[in-house]
C-alpha positions as CSV (number, residue, x, y, z in Angstrom):
1,M,9.7,-82.1,-52.2
2,S,8.7,-79.5,-54.7
3,K,11.0,-77.0,-56.4
4,V,9.4,-74.0,-54.6
5,E,9.7,-75.8,-51.1
6,K,13.3,-76.5,-51.7
7,I,14.1,-72.9,-52.6
8,T,12.4,-71.6,-49.5
9,I,14.1,-74.0,-47.2
10,N,17.5,-73.2,-48.7
11,D,16.8,-69.5,-48.3
12,K,16.4,-69.9,-44.6
13,F,20.0,-71.0,-44.3
14,K,21.5,-68.3,-46.5
15,K,23.7,-66.0,-44.6
16,K,22.7,-62.2,-45.1
17,P,25.3,-60.0,-46.3
18,R,26.7,-57.5,-43.8
19,N,25.4,-54.1,-44.6
20,E,28.5,-51.9,-43.8
21,R,26.7,-48.7,-45.0
22,A,23.8,-49.2,-42.6
23,R,26.2,-49.7,-39.7
24,Q,28.0,-46.5,-40.5
25,L,24.7,-44.7,-40.8
26,K,23.7,-45.8,-37.4
27,I,27.0,-44.7,-35.8
28,Y,26.6,-41.3,-37.5
29,S,23.2,-40.8,-36.4
30,I,23.9,-41.7,-32.7
31,G,27.1,-39.6,-32.8
32,S,25.4,-36.6,-34.2
33,V,22.8,-36.6,-31.4
34,L,25.5,-36.9,-28.8
35,I,27.5,-34.2,-30.3
36,L,24.5,-32.0,-30.6
37,L,23.6,-32.5,-26.8
38,A,27.2,-31.8,-25.8
39,I,27.1,-28.5,-27.9
40,V,23.8,-27.6,-26.3
41,L,25.1,-28.2,-22.7
42,L,28.4,-26.5,-23.5
43,L,26.8,-23.3,-24.8
44,N,24.4,-23.3,-21.9
45,V,27.3,-23.2,-19.6
46,L,29.3,-20.6,-21.4
47,V,26.3,-18.3,-22.1
48,D,25.4,-18.5,-18.4
49,K,29.0,-17.7,-17.4
50,A,29.3,-14.9,-19.8
51,F,26.0,-13.2,-19.6
52,G,24.5,-14.6,-16.4
53,K,21.7,-12.4,-14.8
54,S,21.3,-10.3,-17.9
55,L,19.6,-13.1,-19.7
56,T,17.2,-14.0,-16.9
57,F,13.4,-13.3,-17.3
58,D,10.7,-12.7,-14.8
59,F,7.8,-15.1,-15.5
60,S,5.9,-14.2,-12.2
61,V,2.4,-12.9,-12.4
62,E,3.2,-10.1,-9.8
63,R,6.5,-9.2,-11.4
64,S,8.1,-10.2,-8.2
65,N,11.6,-10.2,-9.5
66,T,11.4,-6.9,-11.3
67,I,11.6,-3.4,-9.7
68,S,8.9,-1.0,-10.5
69,D,9.1,2.2,-12.4
70,E,9.0,4.2,-9.3
71,T,12.1,2.5,-8.0
72,E,13.9,2.8,-11.2
73,K,13.0,6.6,-11.4
74,F,14.5,7.0,-7.8
75,L,17.7,5.1,-8.8
76,N,18.1,7.0,-12.0
77,G,17.6,10.4,-10.1
78,L,20.7,9.6,-7.9
79,P,24.1,11.1,-8.9
80,A,26.0,8.9,-11.2
81,D,28.7,8.4,-8.7
82,A,26.3,7.3,-5.9
83,K,27.2,4.1,-4.4
84,I,24.5,2.0,-2.5
85,R,26.1,-1.2,-1.2
86,I,24.0,-4.2,-0.2
87,V,25.7,-6.9,1.6
88,G,23.9,-10.3,2.5
89,L,25.7,-11.7,5.6
90,F,25.6,-15.3,4.2
91,E,26.7,-17.1,1.1
92,R,24.6,-16.8,-1.8
93,P,22.4,-20.1,-1.9
94,E,22.7,-22.3,-4.9
95,S,19.0,-23.0,-4.7
96,L,16.2,-20.9,-3.4
97,N,13.8,-23.8,-3.0
98,E,15.3,-25.4,0.0
99,K,13.5,-25.0,3.4
100,D,16.4,-22.8,4.6
101,T,16.6,-20.6,1.7
102,Q,13.0,-20.1,0.7
103,M,12.8,-16.8,2.6
104,Y,15.1,-15.4,0.0
105,L,13.0,-16.6,-3.0
106,Y,11.5,-13.1,-3.5
107,I,14.5,-11.1,-2.4
108,I,17.8,-12.3,-4.2
109,P,16.5,-12.2,-7.8
110,L,14.8,-8.8,-7.0
111,L,18.2,-7.5,-5.8
112,D,19.8,-8.7,-9.1
113,D,17.2,-6.5,-10.8
114,Y,18.3,-3.5,-8.7
115,V,21.9,-4.0,-9.8
116,K,21.0,-4.5,-13.5
117,K,18.9,-1.4,-13.7
118,S,20.7,1.0,-11.4
119,G,23.5,2.0,-13.8
120,G,26.2,1.0,-11.3
121,R,24.7,2.8,-8.3
122,V,23.8,-0.3,-6.6
123,S,25.9,-3.3,-5.8
124,V,25.0,-6.5,-4.1
125,E,27.4,-9.1,-2.5
126,Y,27.1,-12.1,-0.2
127,V,29.7,-12.6,2.5
128,D,29.7,-15.5,5.1
129,V,30.6,-13.7,8.4
130,T,32.0,-16.9,9.8
131,K,34.5,-17.2,7.0
132,N,35.1,-13.4,6.6
133,P,34.6,-11.7,10.0
134,G,36.3,-8.6,8.8
135,I,33.2,-7.5,6.8
136,I,31.5,-6.7,10.2
137,T,34.2,-4.1,11.1
138,E,34.3,-2.8,7.5
139,L,30.5,-2.2,7.6
140,D,30.1,-1.1,11.2
141,P,33.3,0.3,12.6
142,N,31.7,1.6,15.7
143,S,29.9,-1.6,16.5
144,S,26.7,0.2,16.7
145,Y,24.5,-2.4,15.2
146,D,26.0,-5.8,16.6
147,L,26.2,-7.3,13.1
148,S,27.7,-10.6,14.3
149,K,24.2,-11.5,15.5
150,K,22.6,-10.4,12.1
151,K,23.7,-13.5,10.2
152,G,21.3,-14.1,7.3
153,S,20.3,-10.4,7.2
154,F,21.2,-7.7,4.7
155,V,23.2,-4.5,5.4
156,V,22.3,-1.6,3.2
157,S,25.0,1.2,3.4
158,Y,25.3,4.7,1.8
159,N,28.0,7.2,2.6
160,G,28.9,5.7,5.9
161,R,25.2,5.2,7.1
162,I,23.9,1.8,7.3
163,D,20.6,0.0,8.0
164,I,19.7,-3.7,8.5
165,V,17.0,-5.5,6.5
166,N,15.9,-8.8,8.0
167,P,14.4,-11.2,5.4
168,L,11.2,-11.2,7.4
169,D,10.9,-7.5,7.0
170,C,10.3,-8.2,3.3
171,Y,7.0,-10.0,3.9
172,T,3.7,-9.3,5.6
173,I,3.1,-12.0,8.1
174,D,-0.1,-13.6,9.0
175,T,-0.1,-12.6,12.7
176,E,-3.0,-14.9,13.6
177,Y,-1.3,-17.9,12.2
178,L,1.9,-17.0,14.0
179,E,0.0,-16.8,17.3
180,A,-1.8,-20.1,16.7
181,Y,1.0,-22.2,15.4
182,D,4.1,-20.4,16.3
183,Q,5.2,-20.4,12.7
184,Y,5.7,-17.6,10.1
185,M,3.4,-17.7,7.0
186,A,3.9,-15.0,4.5
187,N,0.8,-13.5,2.8
188,G,2.4,-10.5,1.0
189,N,5.6,-9.7,-0.5
190,N,6.9,-6.2,0.2
191,A,10.6,-6.7,-0.5
192,E,10.8,-3.9,-3.1
193,Y,8.9,-1.6,-0.7
194,T,11.3,-2.4,2.1
195,F,14.6,-2.1,0.1
196,T,13.6,1.0,-1.8
197,N,12.3,2.8,1.4
198,T,15.5,1.7,3.1
199,M,17.6,3.2,0.3
200,M,15.7,6.5,0.3
201,S,15.9,6.9,4.1
202,L,19.7,6.4,3.8
203,V,20.1,8.7,0.9
204,N,17.9,11.5,2.3
205,G,18.5,10.9,6.0
206,F,15.8,10.9,8.7
207,S,14.2,14.3,9.6
208,N,12.5,13.2,12.9
209,K,12.7,10.6,15.5
210,A,9.7,8.8,17.1
211,Y,9.7,6.6,20.2
212,I,7.3,3.7,20.6
213,I,6.5,2.8,24.2
214,T,6.8,-0.9,25.1
215,G,6.1,-2.8,28.2
216,L,2.2,-2.4,28.5
217,K,1.3,-5.7,26.8
218,E,1.0,-3.6,23.6
219,S,0.6,-4.6,20.0
220,T,3.7,-5.2,17.8
221,S,4.9,-2.3,15.6
222,V,6.9,-3.8,12.7
223,S,4.5,-2.3,10.1
224,L,4.2,1.0,11.9
225,T,8.0,1.4,11.8
226,K,7.9,0.8,8.1
227,I,5.2,3.4,7.5
228,L,7.0,6.0,9.7
229,N,10.4,5.3,7.9
230,S,8.6,5.9,4.6
231,V,8.1,9.6,5.7
232,G,11.5,10.1,7.0
233,V,10.8,9.2,10.6
234,E,13.3,7.0,12.5
235,T,11.9,4.8,15.3
236,A,13.1,3.5,18.5
237,E,11.6,1.6,21.5
238,L,11.1,3.3,24.7
239,P,10.4,0.7,27.6
240,V,8.4,1.3,30.6
241,A,10.6,1.7,33.6
242,S,10.4,3.4,37.1
243,G,12.5,6.2,35.8
244,F,10.5,6.7,32.6
245,K,11.6,9.7,30.7
246,V,11.0,11.0,27.2
247,P,14.4,11.4,25.4
248,D,15.4,14.9,24.4
249,D,15.5,14.0,20.7
250,C,11.9,12.7,20.6
251,D,9.7,14.4,18.1
252,L,6.9,12.0,18.4
253,I,5.7,9.5,21.2
254,I,3.6,6.6,20.3
255,L,1.3,4.3,22.4
256,N,0.4,1.5,20.2
257,G,-2.4,-0.8,21.5
258,P,-1.7,-1.1,25.2
259,D,-3.7,-3.7,27.2
260,T,-2.8,-2.2,30.6
261,D,-2.7,1.5,31.7
262,I,0.2,3.8,31.9
263,T,1.8,4.3,35.2
264,E,1.5,7.5,37.3
265,S,5.1,8.3,36.7
266,M,4.5,7.9,33.0
267,Y,1.4,10.2,33.2
268,V,3.6,12.9,34.8
269,E,6.4,12.7,32.2
270,L,4.0,12.6,29.2
271,H,2.0,15.4,30.6
272,S,5.2,17.6,30.8
273,Y,6.4,16.4,27.4
274,I,3.1,17.3,25.5
275,S,2.5,20.6,27.5
276,K,5.9,21.8,26.1
277,G,4.8,21.2,22.5
278,G,5.4,17.5,22.4
279,R,3.3,15.2,20.0
280,M,1.7,11.9,20.7
281,I,-0.3,9.3,18.8
282,A,-2.3,6.8,20.9
283,A,-4.3,3.8,19.7
284,V,-6.5,1.8,22.1
285,E,-9.0,-0.9,20.9
286,Y,-11.6,-2.9,22.8
287,S,-10.7,-6.6,23.2
288,S,-11.2,-9.5,25.6
289,E,-7.6,-8.8,26.9
290,N,-8.5,-5.2,28.1
291,A,-12.3,-5.3,28.4
292,N,-12.1,-4.6,32.0
293,E,-9.5,-1.8,31.7
294,S,-10.6,1.7,31.9
295,F,-7.2,3.3,31.4
296,P,-7.6,5.9,34.3
297,N,-4.0,7.4,34.0
298,L,-4.2,7.5,30.1
299,N,-7.6,9.2,30.3
300,R,-6.4,11.7,32.8
301,L,-3.8,12.7,30.2
302,L,-6.2,12.7,27.3
303,N,-8.9,14.5,29.3
304,E,-6.6,17.6,29.5
305,Y,-7.1,17.6,25.6
306,N,-10.9,17.0,25.7
307,I,-10.7,13.4,24.8
308,N,-11.8,10.4,26.7
309,V,-11.4,6.6,25.8
310,E,-14.5,4.7,26.8
311,Q,-14.6,1.3,28.4
312,C,-16.9,-0.2,25.6
313,M,-17.0,-0.8,21.9
314,V,-18.7,0.6,18.9
315,A,-21.5,-1.7,17.5
316,E,-22.2,-0.5,14.0
317,N,-25.8,-1.3,13.1
318,D,-26.0,0.3,9.5
319,P,-25.6,-2.6,7.0
320,N,-24.1,-0.1,4.6
321,Y,-21.2,0.5,7.1
322,Q,-20.8,-3.1,8.2
323,L,-18.0,-5.3,6.7
324,N,-18.8,-9.1,6.4
325,K,-22.1,-8.3,8.3
326,Q,-20.2,-7.7,11.5
327,I,-21.1,-5.0,13.9
328,N,-17.5,-4.6,15.3
329,D,-15.8,-4.6,11.9
330,S,-17.0,-1.7,9.8
331,L,-16.4,1.6,8.0
332,A,-15.9,5.0,9.5
333,D,-16.3,8.4,7.9
334,I,-13.5,10.9,7.7
335,G,-14.2,14.0,9.8
336,P,-15.3,17.1,7.9
337,A,-12.3,19.0,9.1
338,F,-9.8,16.5,7.5
339,T,-11.2,15.8,4.0
340,D,-8.4,17.7,2.4
341,M,-5.9,15.3,3.9
342,T,-7.1,12.2,2.0
343,S,-8.8,11.2,-1.2
344,S,-10.7,8.4,0.7
345,K,-13.8,9.2,2.5
346,Q,-14.2,6.0,4.7
347,F,-11.7,3.9,6.6
348,H,-11.6,0.4,8.1
349,I,-12.2,0.2,11.8
350,T,-12.3,-3.0,14.0
351,L,-13.1,-3.4,17.7
352,A,-13.2,0.3,18.2
353,R,-13.6,2.1,21.4
354,P,-15.8,5.3,21.2
355,L,-13.9,8.5,22.1
356,G,-15.9,10.9,24.2
357,T,-15.0,14.2,25.7
358,S,-13.9,14.9,29.2
359,S,-16.2,15.7,32.0
360,T,-14.3,19.0,32.7
361,A,-13.6,20.8,29.4
362,N,-10.2,22.5,28.8
363,A,-10.6,25.8,27.1
364,D,-7.1,25.8,25.9
365,A,-7.5,22.6,23.9
366,V,-9.5,21.9,20.8
367,A,-10.4,18.3,20.0
368,T,-11.8,17.6,16.5
369,P,-13.4,14.4,15.3
370,V,-11.1,12.4,12.8
371,L,-13.3,9.3,12.3
372,T,-17.0,8.9,13.0
373,T,-19.6,6.1,12.8
374,S,-22.9,6.2,11.1
375,S,-25.9,7.6,13.1
376,S,-27.3,4.1,13.8
377,A,-24.2,3.0,15.9
378,T,-24.6,2.0,19.5
379,K,-22.2,1.0,22.3
380,G,-21.6,-2.7,23.2
381,I,-19.5,-4.8,25.5
382,A,-18.3,-8.4,25.1
383,G,-20.6,-11.0,26.6
384,D,-20.1,-14.8,26.6
385,H,-18.1,-16.2,23.8
386,N,-17.1,-12.6,23.0
387,Q,-20.7,-11.8,21.6
388,A,-21.6,-8.2,21.8
389,M,-24.1,-7.1,24.4
390,P,-25.9,-3.7,24.4
391,Y,-24.3,-1.1,26.7
392,G,-26.4,1.9,27.4
393,E,-29.5,3.2,25.3
394,D,-27.5,5.7,23.2
395,E,-27.7,5.5,19.4
396,G,-26.1,8.0,17.1
397,V,-22.8,9.1,15.8
398,F,-19.7,8.3,17.7
399,N,-16.1,9.4,17.3
400,V,-13.5,6.6,16.9
401,G,-10.6,8.9,16.0
402,M,-9.9,12.5,17.5
403,Y,-7.1,15.1,17.0
404,A,-6.4,17.6,19.7
405,I,-4.1,20.7,19.7
406,T,-3.5,23.2,22.4
407,N,-3.6,26.9,21.7
408,G,-0.4,28.8,21.1
409,D,2.5,28.7,18.7
410,N,4.1,25.8,20.5
411,G,0.9,23.8,21.4
412,G,1.0,20.1,22.1
413,Q,-0.7,17.7,19.7
414,I,-2.5,14.4,20.3
415,L,-3.9,11.9,17.7
416,V,-6.1,9.3,19.3
417,F,-7.5,6.2,17.6
418,G,-10.1,3.9,19.3
419,T,-9.0,1.1,17.0
420,L,-5.6,-0.4,16.1
421,N,-6.3,-0.5,12.4
422,F,-3.9,2.4,11.8
423,T,-1.0,1.3,13.8
424,A,-0.9,-2.5,14.5
425,D,0.7,-5.4,12.6
426,V,-2.4,-7.5,13.0
427,Y,-4.2,-5.2,10.6
428,Y,-1.4,-4.5,8.1
429,S,-0.5,-8.2,8.0
430,E,-3.7,-8.6,6.1
431,F,-4.2,-5.3,4.4
432,T,-0.5,-4.3,3.8
433,V,1.4,-1.1,4.6
434,T,0.0,0.5,1.3
435,D,-3.5,0.6,2.6
436,K,-5.6,3.7,2.7
437,N,-5.5,3.6,6.6
438,A,-1.7,3.9,6.4
439,D,-2.0,6.8,3.9
440,L,-4.2,8.7,6.4
441,L,-1.7,8.0,9.2
442,K,1.1,9.3,7.1
443,S,-0.8,12.4,6.3
444,F,-1.2,13.2,10.0
445,V,2.4,12.5,10.8
446,R,3.4,15.0,8.1
447,T,0.9,17.5,9.6
448,M,2.1,17.0,13.2
449,L,5.9,17.0,12.7
450,P,7.8,20.2,11.6
451,K,9.9,18.3,9.0
452,T,9.2,15.1,7.2
453,A,10.5,13.6,4.0
454,S,9.7,15.3,0.8
455,Y,9.6,12.0,-1.1
456,N,6.7,9.6,-0.9
457,V,7.3,6.2,-2.2
458,N,4.2,4.0,-2.7
459,I,5.2,0.8,-4.0
460,P,2.2,-1.7,-3.7
461,V,2.8,-4.9,-1.7
462,K,2.7,-8.0,-4.1
463,K,0.9,-11.1,-3.6
464,I,2.7,-14.2,-2.9
465,E,2.7,-16.2,-6.2
466,D,-0.2,-19.0,-6.4
467,Y,1.3,-20.7,-9.4
468,T,-1.9,-20.3,-11.4
469,L,-1.9,-19.4,-15.0
470,G,-2.1,-15.7,-15.6
471,E,-3.5,-13.8,-18.6
472,K,-0.6,-11.4,-18.9
473,Y,2.5,-13.1,-17.7
474,A,3.8,-16.6,-17.5
475,T,4.0,-18.0,-14.0
476,T,6.4,-20.3,-12.1
477,S,4.3,-23.2,-13.5
478,N,4.9,-22.1,-17.1
479,S,8.7,-21.6,-16.5
480,T,8.9,-25.2,-15.1
481,T,6.9,-26.4,-18.2
482,M,9.5,-24.6,-20.5
483,M,12.5,-26.2,-18.6
484,V,10.9,-29.6,-19.0
485,V,10.4,-29.0,-22.7
486,F,14.0,-27.8,-23.4
487,M,15.8,-30.2,-21.1
488,M,13.7,-33.4,-21.7
489,V,11.2,-33.2,-24.4
490,L,13.3,-31.8,-27.1
491,P,16.3,-34.2,-26.6
492,I,13.9,-37.1,-26.7
493,I,12.3,-35.7,-30.0
494,L,15.8,-35.4,-31.5
495,S,16.7,-38.9,-30.4
496,T,13.5,-40.3,-31.8
497,A,14.1,-38.5,-35.1
498,A,17.5,-40.0,-35.4
499,V,16.2,-43.5,-34.9
500,I,13.4,-43.0,-37.5
501,V,15.9,-41.6,-40.0
502,Y,18.2,-44.5,-39.4
503,N,15.5,-47.2,-39.9
504,K,14.3,-45.4,-43.0
505,R,17.7,-45.2,-44.6
506,K,19.6,-48.3,-43.3
507,N,18.5,-50.5,-46.3
508,L,19.0,-47.9,-49.0
């Protein structure tokens, strides 16, 4: 065996000396990382407890969790001692991403911003009515609102007046999806619009009251109620009954999309009401459900004001007026007499019935076109598979909206639409209550009623977040990425750095 080989073999059996310095460095490195993580977690808890909502940020594209300048201006314009109290009749959820709490995803963070920017004028609290039933009597001493059945809703109160906001009121709902699948699908977020209008109505009070007739297979009127509330008009339902009577406090009667005719007794009562200076808005479209309905009693009432709803629909043949190349979905021109009421010159109509004049004219009533088709329009009816078929030989301009008033200082007024695009949820669920059709309707309500709200809030409905990257603001996707970076990536980087430092320095 050579000398070199012997040295090598003996080296294999040599016991390496214990490196006490390396062991201490290892403990120090690991301990430092653990202490750092503990400090970060502790600071996170303490800062959250101390500052809470004041350090939250809205990363959504639509600024869904932030009130607009218009709402902030309204709140700052209130007296410093004004107290608007919002009570959620449920415990505040720990998470808004669960199936049962997702409806509050665009509501609760927004209400936090109301509190933050109101200067103490708005307070928000959450009370479980099953654990604290006394809150019901506290908010509604006279039991006028049956709050025990409103669990999950919000109660907004001001100076003894209250209103209820259902979470579904804060969204525009896809009505076609609801009818097809019996499930709610939101396609618009109008939480701020709803809460700000509710606050304004409570602060300013309602100036008028409108009754919406129900029981004629009519369209739903949730959006119409919001539009009317925004101009200071309170709404209530007026069911069809054998003893049908218009209440004494009625300032406006509304017939929104009936599929069956009014009764004889309703005709008598409505005739009496309008002849004494009453006001009425009626909207009737042409559809497969009412294609065979000629509305004789309703027309008898309207004929007295030189308006007649025809049993057919408008077929718009001018491509410049058609929407999506559909003859029954088109634009209509504003009538010359009403151009000063709106900045828009054309409005969206769908499945519109033409409005003619009565065979026997009433000299005491003046009916004026509000909306008109192009000169290329014709009349049609629904054929097989709802395909339009010609109806008559006429081609020309047809009225699809008319306004009539009787002579005299206390003359009755009637506004009639041959389409539901100004009054029905099925339209506003897609185009929202800030659409130009809603603006025109509000202008007419202000004209028809003696007193309406002086305020005019016009907060746009926001889109439901699609989680795509935006150019201006970070989205939920970005905020999730940030959370992953701070909660996972950075600790891993720190731990890796500690290992590297240890391996570099352990043999020094």
